[in-house]
C-alpha positions, -999 to 999 in steps of 0.1 A, spaced: -304 -96 269 -327 -114 294 -303 -143 298 -287 -140 332 -256 -160 323 -250 -140 291 -253 -107 310 -230 -120 337 -204 -130 311 -205 -96 294 -201 -78 328 -171 -100 337 -154 -93 304 -158 -56 310 -145 -59 346 -115 -79 334 -105 -55 307 -110 -25 330 -85 -42 354 -60 -48 325 -63 -12 315 -57 0 351 -26 -23 353 -12 -8 321 -14 -41 302 -37 -29 274 -16 -21 243 -20 10 221 -37 2 188 -30 15 153 -58 21 128 -81 -7 118 -113 -9 97 -146 -27 91 -134 -50 63 -166 -71 60 -172 -60 23 -135 -67 15 -138 -102 29 -170 -108 9 -151 -99 -23 -121 -121 -13 -143 -151 -9 -153 -150 -46 -132 -174 -67 -109 -154 -91 -117 -121 -73 -90 -94 -71 -84 -72 -41 -66 -39 -49 -38 -22 -30 -61 -1 -8 -83 -31 2 -53 -53 10 -36 -26 30 -68 -21 51 -68 -59 57 -31 -57 67 -38 -28 92 -68 -46 107 -50 -79 111 -20 -60 126 -43 -45 152 -59 -78 158 -26 -95 162 -15 -69 189 -47 -77 209 -44 -114 204 -8 -114 218 -20 -92 247 -48 -116 255 -25 -146 251 -1 -131 278 -29 -127 304 -31 -150 334 -58 -177 329 -70 -175 365 -71 -137 368 -87 -131 333 -107 -162 325 -133 -145 303 -107 -127 281 -87 -159 279 -119 -177 267 -122 -152 238 -84 -156 230 -87 -194 228 -116 -191 203 -94 -173 178 -75 -190 149 -51 -162 138 -38 -162 102 -1 -155 110 11 -167 75 -12 -141 58 -1 -113 81 36 -121 75 30 -120 37 11 -87 40 39 -73 62 64 -84 35 45 -65 8 34 -33 24 53 -5 41 38 18 68 23 41 42 5 14 22 31 15 -6 44 -18 -20 80 -25 -10 107 -32 -34 113 -64 -15 77 -76 -21 92 -100 -47 126 -106 -63 113 -96 -97 99 -63 -84 132 -55 -67 151 -61 -100 125 -41 -121 127 -11 -97 165 -12 -96 166 -11 -134 140 18 -133 163 38 -111 193 32 -134 174 40 -166 158 71 -149 192 85 -140 204 79 -175 173 96 -190 177 127 -167 213 130 -178 205 127 -215 176 152 -214 195 177 -192 224 176 -217 200 182 -246 183 210 -227 216 228 -220 225 226 -256 191 240 -267 195 268 -241 229 276 -255 214 277 -291 186 300 -279 158 276 -286 144 275 -251 121 302 -235 138 322 -207 133 308 -172 120 275 -183 131 240 -173 128 203 -182 93 190 -175 72 159 -179 44 154 -205 25 121 -210 51 104 -187 79 115 -209 107 140 -200 105 169 -224 122 202 -232 101 234 -236 111 249 -270 99 281 -287 75 270 -314 95 290 -340 125 268 -333 109 234 -331 123 224 -365 158 231 -353 157 205 -326 156 168 -334 128 152 -314 91 146 -310 64 170 -299 43 158 -270 24 189 -261 21 227 -265 12 257 -244 -23 271 -245 -10 300 -266 9 276 -290 41 297 -285 59 268 -267 61 232 -277 73 204 -254 97 181 -272 113 148 -264 149 149 -276 156 121 -302 186 110 -280 162 101 -251 137 81 -272 152 46 -266 157 52 -228 122 66 -225 108 36 -243 128 13 -220 114 31 -189 79 27 -203 85 -11 -207 97 -12 -171 67 6 -158 44 -19 -176 65 -48 -161 62 -32 -127 24 -30 -131 22 -66 -142 43 -78 -112 23 -58 -87 -9 -73 -101 6 -108 -97 16 -100 -61 -19 -87 -52 -36 -116 -69 -14 -140 -49 -23 -121 -17 -60 -122 -25 -57 -160 -30 -40 -164 4 -67 -143 20 -93 -166 5 -77 -197 18 -74 -181 52 -109 -165 52 -122 -184 83 -91 -174 103 -94 -137 91 -131 -136 100 -123 -151 134 -95 -125 140 -117 -96 129 -146 -107 152 -121 -110 181 -108 -75 174 -143 -60 172 -153 -77 205 -122 -65 223 -127 -30 209 -163 -30 222 -154 -43 256 -126 -17 258 -151 10 251 -173 -3 279 -144 -6 303 -132 30 295 
């Protein structure tokens, strides 16, 4: 820049942040991202942000919130330039709280993201336990009858729990064939006793998917209504990060 006042302001920002670092006031930051493209998509009416996009937004806003709180705690007289940047930010706290409610630290959607999701997942665990019990019982009986290859165990094919059975014995076991080995010597069968429970689990998986889609759609809408504040926070974060780099 050839503008004296602009250059002076930039230098003062750097000096102030350098002092804050030396005084141990600067917080450690978690990962954050350039989410410009995500925000462009969020602005489109009816758009849908997926889990990865929204988690990146969550991580970026979390880092921005940490810096925003840091700047808010600085003394106005000692850090006038950093406080000026702080006062320009309109932080979307309601959006951050909702994202925090939905995502865990690994980017997975929490059971507590909604009441419906919690109930669905609780039912999944119950039905999953029931299914394992049914299939293990059928597997042990098939083992006892000599239908199962030696050293084999229960496995999963096409999202269904199945028993490996010697092809020559497949007619002796009541169930449905879902797959076979490359040689054709072994078939993978779903015991007839587990069909109803397997179907129930499939229904629950679809219900879970629908509920997660609803939650993500709701979050996308919330991001859209807070888009100005999100952009303001991301700009603040990027500026502080740049000043921090100069101060270091």
